[in-house]
Kinemage of the C-alpha trace (Angstrom):
@kinemage 1
@onewidth
@group {chain A} dominant
@subgroup {mainchain}
@vectorlist {calphas} color= white
{ca unk a 1} P 1.586 21.039 -16.797
{ca unk a 2} L -1.810 21.456 -15.151
{ca unk a 3} L -2.334 17.733 -14.709
{ca unk a 4} L 0.933 16.603 -13.112
{ca unk a 5} L 2.996 19.783 -12.675
{ca unk a 6} L 5.740 18.746 -15.049
{ca unk a 7} L 6.491 19.550 -18.681
{ca unk a 8} L 8.066 16.479 -20.312
{ca unk a 9} L 11.607 17.006 -21.612
{ca unk a 10} L 11.710 20.612 -20.386
{ca unk a 11} L 15.162 20.192 -18.829
{ca unk a 12} L 18.181 18.726 -20.564
{ca unk a 13} L 20.859 16.777 -18.650
{ca unk a 14} L 22.909 19.923 -17.971
{ca unk a 15} L 19.877 21.755 -16.545
{ca unk a 16} L 18.961 18.772 -14.362
{ca unk a 17} L 22.524 18.651 -13.018
{ca unk a 18} L 22.382 22.366 -12.145
{ca unk a 19} L 18.998 21.913 -10.454
{ca unk a 20} L 20.401 18.947 -8.529
{ca unk a 21} L 23.346 21.003 -7.288
{ca unk a 22} L 21.116 23.866 -6.181
{ca unk a 23} L 18.514 21.679 -4.469
{ca unk a 24} L 20.663 18.970 -2.871
{ca unk a 25} L 20.945 20.654 0.544
{ca unk a 26} L 17.246 21.552 0.742
{ca unk a 27} L 16.254 18.058 -0.371
{ca unk a 28} L 18.630 16.464 2.146
{ca unk a 29} L 17.096 18.599 4.903
{ca unk a 30} L 13.734 17.160 3.862
{ca unk a 31} L 15.135 13.606 3.967
{ca unk a 32} L 15.441 13.208 0.198
{ca unk a 33} L 18.700 11.767 -1.148
{ca unk a 34} L 19.881 10.693 -4.591
{ca unk a 35} L 19.491 12.448 -7.936
{ca unk a 36} L 15.983 11.147 -8.689
{ca unk a 37} L 14.669 12.125 -5.256
{ca unk a 38} L 16.313 15.558 -5.427
{ca unk a 39} L 14.703 16.227 -8.808
{ca unk a 40} L 11.337 14.949 -7.505
{ca unk a 41} L 11.762 17.346 -4.558
{ca unk a 42} L 12.358 20.197 -7.023
{ca unk a 43} L 9.239 19.276 -9.038
{ca unk a 44} L 7.136 19.110 -5.854
{ca unk a 45} L 8.363 22.570 -4.820
{ca unk a 46} L 7.486 23.910 -8.269
{ca unk a 47} L 4.011 22.376 -8.082
{ca unk a 48} L 3.459 23.896 -4.657
{ca unk a 49} L 4.606 27.395 -5.626
{ca unk a 50} L 3.489 27.688 -9.243
{ca unk a 51} L 0.284 29.595 -9.872
{ca unk a 52} L -1.033 30.115 -13.373
{ca unk a 53} L -3.782 32.501 -14.327
{ca unk a 54} L -5.636 31.916 -17.560
{ca unk a 55} L -8.187 34.389 -18.831
{ca unk a 56} L -10.627 32.842 -21.269
{ca unk a 57} L -13.955 34.042 -22.538
{ca unk a 58} L -16.644 31.425 -21.814
{ca unk a 59} L -18.656 32.646 -24.791
{ca unk a 60} L -18.667 30.689 -28.011
{ca unk a 61} L -17.412 27.442 -29.417
{ca unk a 62} L -13.691 28.122 -28.837
{ca unk a 63} L -14.043 27.797 -25.043
{ca unk a 64} L -15.964 24.523 -25.322
{ca unk a 65} L -13.370 23.199 -27.787
{ca unk a 66} L -10.475 24.073 -25.451
{ca unk a 67} L -12.176 22.392 -22.502
{ca unk a 68} L -12.733 19.223 -24.542
{ca unk a 69} L -9.143 19.233 -25.812
{ca unk a 70} L -7.628 20.004 -22.382
{ca unk a 71} L -9.784 18.440 -19.633
{ca unk a 72} L -7.264 19.560 -16.994
{ca unk a 73} L -8.633 23.081 -17.460
{ca unk a 74} L -11.700 21.858 -15.583
{ca unk a 75} L -10.354 18.943 -13.513
{ca unk a 76} L -7.200 20.579 -12.119
{ca unk a 77} L -8.145 24.254 -11.897
{ca unk a 78} L -10.276 26.557 -9.862
{ca unk a 79} L -12.650 28.436 -12.116
{ca unk a 80} L -13.768 31.903 -11.076
{ca unk a 81} L -16.477 33.497 -13.152
{ca unk a 82} L -16.209 37.265 -13.159
{ca unk a 83} L -18.845 39.632 -14.397
{ca unk a 84} L -18.583 43.320 -15.095
{ca unk a 85} L -18.314 45.382 -11.895
{ca unk a 86} L -20.541 48.418 -11.321
{ca unk a 87} L -18.703 51.753 -11.352
{ca unk a 88} L -19.575 52.380 -7.685
{ca unk a 89} L -17.953 49.102 -6.633
{ca unk a 90} L -14.768 49.847 -8.585
{ca unk a 91} L -14.509 53.310 -7.012
{ca unk a 92} L -15.154 51.939 -3.517
{ca unk a 93} L -12.405 49.310 -3.773
{ca unk a 94} L -9.932 51.784 -5.278
{ca unk a 95} L -10.674 54.373 -2.572
{ca unk a 96} L -10.253 51.800 0.201
{ca unk a 97} L -6.814 50.662 -0.964
{ca unk a 98} L -5.489 54.013 -2.174
{ca unk a 99} L -6.346 55.887 1.043
{ca unk a 100} L -3.599 53.895 2.772
{ca unk a 101} L -0.964 55.292 0.397
{ca unk a 102} L 0.828 58.547 0.992
{ca unk a 103} L 0.240 60.268 -2.317
């Protein structure tokens, strides 16, 4: 999924037919015609709009093992390292966003 945006054999023939019916007009507007091109259009739209968030602890052997088993975790993802926030920072952000609400 991370590498090419598609899960093999996720859709059966009936599902693909339903997707084709729903996407035919949008695909035609984009200059894509025929069942294979319509399904490719659908996959491209999914890739463009799908965002996945994974939360993994970088501590220990299990993280290193997962990265070795699934290289797309490094090659096809953006990795953000987050550290513990100070209490003052948490309160400042919360105050900033909550002051806009009528509570």
